[in-house]
N, C-alpha and C positions, 0 to 999 in steps of 0.2 A: 708894636702888635701886627701891622700890616706888613713891615719889612720880615718879621720874623716869619708869618705865614706864608710870604711869598718865595723864602728862602726857601722853608720847607715842601713847599710844592715844586720849587725848581730840583731840588734834589731826588726827592719822589718821582719824580720824571726821569731824571738821570737814570736812579735803578730799575723803573720800569722797562724803559729803551736799551739796559745796557746786555750785554751778551754772555757778559763774565761778571758777575752780583758782587763776588769777594774784593776784587781787582776794584770795580767801581766803589765800593762801601769804603776801603782803606781811601783812596784816593779821596774822595769826601770826606771823610774824619783828617786827612793829613791839610785838606784846604782849610777847614774849619780851625785846626788846632795851630796852623802855621802863625809864626809873628816874627815878622821880619826883623822887628826892633829889637829886640831881647837879645841879649848877648850872654851866654853862660859858660863865662869864663871864670876861673879861681886864680886871683893873682896872688893872693897870701895865704899861707897858712899854718896853723900851729902845730910845729912836728916836735915832740920831747921838748915841750915847755921852750921851744926857739921858733921864733916867727921867720920862715923861709919864703921867698918870692922865687925861688927854683923851680920851673916847672917841672924838671927829672926828679928833685927829691920829692914835690908834690905827686907828683905819679906814682913813683915807689913808695910813697905812704899809703895812699890810696891800695897798691897793689899788696902790700905787707896786709893791711887791716882785711879786706877781703879775702884772701887768699889763707886767714888764720880763722875767721870767721866758724868754718864746720869743724877744725879741728878743735877750738874750745867749745864748741857745744859739744860733740862727741864727749870730752874730757869730763864736760860738767855733768850730762846725761847718765853717764856710764862710770862716774866715779862711784857712784850709790849714797852719794853727798843728798840729793836734791830725792831720789826716788827710795821709797822703801821696800818696794817688790818689784824689781828689772823683768820680773814675767809678767806684769799685770799692763796690759796695751795704756790702759788709760793713764798710767805714770807719763808716758810720752806724749800727752797732750798737754 
């Protein structure tokens, strides 16, 4: 409890003394959220029902998936299957 209060006071003082508050804010956020003990890597991934550890294949699988999301949403939303009246803005929610 005391440590949290001290940290809050410290960060408040940094912001009060700062000439560039957005930059200081982001530096504080970066300081609080950085954890150097975590490693965010994907070593294996199931691609088309096959386990792959090839980094290029994993990157290509993510690229294929995320580049097709918008097209798939457009096909679903404008095919008329999910919306009875495409002129009604509520159907897009």
